N, C-alpha and C positions, 0 to 999 in steps of 0.2 A: 583360720577362714573356712569357710562352711562351703559345700559342694553346691549348694544352690544359689550361691553367689554367680559360680561360672556361668549356670545357664541364663540369666539375665545381664551379663554385659553386652554382647550385642545382639542383634536379631540376625537369623539366620538367611539370608538371601540365595543360596544355593538353589533350593525346589524353585524358586520362583525364576530362577533364571533357567535354569533344566526344562521347566514347564514352557517359556517362552522360545527357548531352542527346538524343543520336540516335537511340540503341538504342532507346528506348521509343518511338520515332516511327516507325521500320521496324516493330515490334513491334504496334502498332496498325494501319499500312497494308497490310503485306502478311499478316497473323495473322489477317485479319476472315474471319467464315463464308462461305463462297460463298453461302451462302440471300441474305443481307444483299445482297452485289453484284448479285447476278440481280435482286431485288427493285428495287434502284434504277436498273440496265440497266430495266427493265418500266417503272418509273415515269419514266424520261428518256426513252423510246422513248414511251411514250403520252402522254404532254406534247409530243413532237416532233411525230408523227403525226396523234394523235387519234384512234386509233383501237386500241381492245385488243384485238380478238379477232387482228388482224393481228399486233399485237405478240408475243401470246403461240403462235401459230405460226410467228413467225420465232425466239425466242428457245426455241423448245422447251419450256413450260412443265410438261411432264408430269405434270399434275395429273390427266388423264386419257387414256389411250390409246383409247378408246373403249369403246363396249358391247362386250360381249361376244356373238355371236348365235348360233342354234341350230348345234351341229357342235362348238360350243367355239373357235371361230376368232375373237382379237379384230382386231378391223377399225377404222381411221380413218374415223369420219363426221364430215362435216363441214355448220356450222346451214347449214338451206336457203335462207336471203336472202343470207348470207355466198357461198354458193357461185354462186347467180345471179347476185350482183354480181360476183362479182371473174371470172367466167369469161370474159363477154361481153369480146367484143374481143381476145382472146387467140388465141395461133396454136397449133397443132397438137403444139407442140415443148412447149409450158406444161403444156400438158392431160395429155398423158402423164407427164410429170413431178408434176405434183400425184394424178392419180388414178390412174395406169396405163393399159396397154391398154384397151380396150372390149373386151366379152366380144363385137360384133358392129359390122361396118362396111356398110353401103350409100353408094352411088354413082351418081346421077344427076346428068348433065349436067355443070354447072361447081357442083353443091352434093354433100356428102356429109352423112350422118347417123351419127354414133355411138352406140351404143345398150350402156351401163351395165346390167347385168341384176340384179345382186347392191345393196345398199344401199351407197350412198354418201353420201346426207346425209339427215339427221333433222331433226324438226318442233323446233323451241326448248321449244315450250311442252310438249309432252305426251313429250319425245325419247324414243318412237318412230322407228326407222326409217323409210327410205321403199321402195317399191319396187323403183325403179328411176331410170334417168336418160336423156335423149336428148338430143345435141349436133348441133346444127345448124351447118357450117361453108360460107360460102361464100368463095369464094377464096383455102383456106385457113385463115380466121377464123370461131373462135365467134360468129354471128349470134342465135344464141335459145337458151334451156334452157329444155327442158321437163321438171318433175319427174313423176314417178308416185306420187302420194301412195296 
C-alpha cells in the first residue's frame, strides 16, 4: 500500500467547517460599530470609576466641544464644580495641560497666583460661561480655586 493512496481517499471537510463556523464570529467581533465599542468603554469606565464626567473627558465623548463665545471661537468650558474639585492639590504642569497658559501670573513670597481672564468654566444650570478664574499656588501646588462668576 502506498502512502499516496491515503491522501486521496476522502476529501477533507474539516477546514471548510471551521471556516464556516469561525468566519461569522470574526465578523461580529471586528465589524461592530465604533459607537457601540465607545459606549461599552464609557459604561465600563463609569462602572469602574463612578464618575461620568471624568470618563467622558478621558474618552473624548465629543458631544460638545463647548459653546461658541463672542468672536466665533469655540472653546472648551469645564463645569464649575468639576474644575474646582479636580484642580485642588494639582501641580503647575497639570494645570497648564488642562487649561493652557494663564493670561497673567503674580508672585508673592512662596505663593503664586495665576489669572485666567477668559472663560474657562461655566455654570451647569444656566450654561453661561464664568468671567474668569484665579488659581492660588503654594509650593507649586494649587491651594485655592476662585471662580469669577
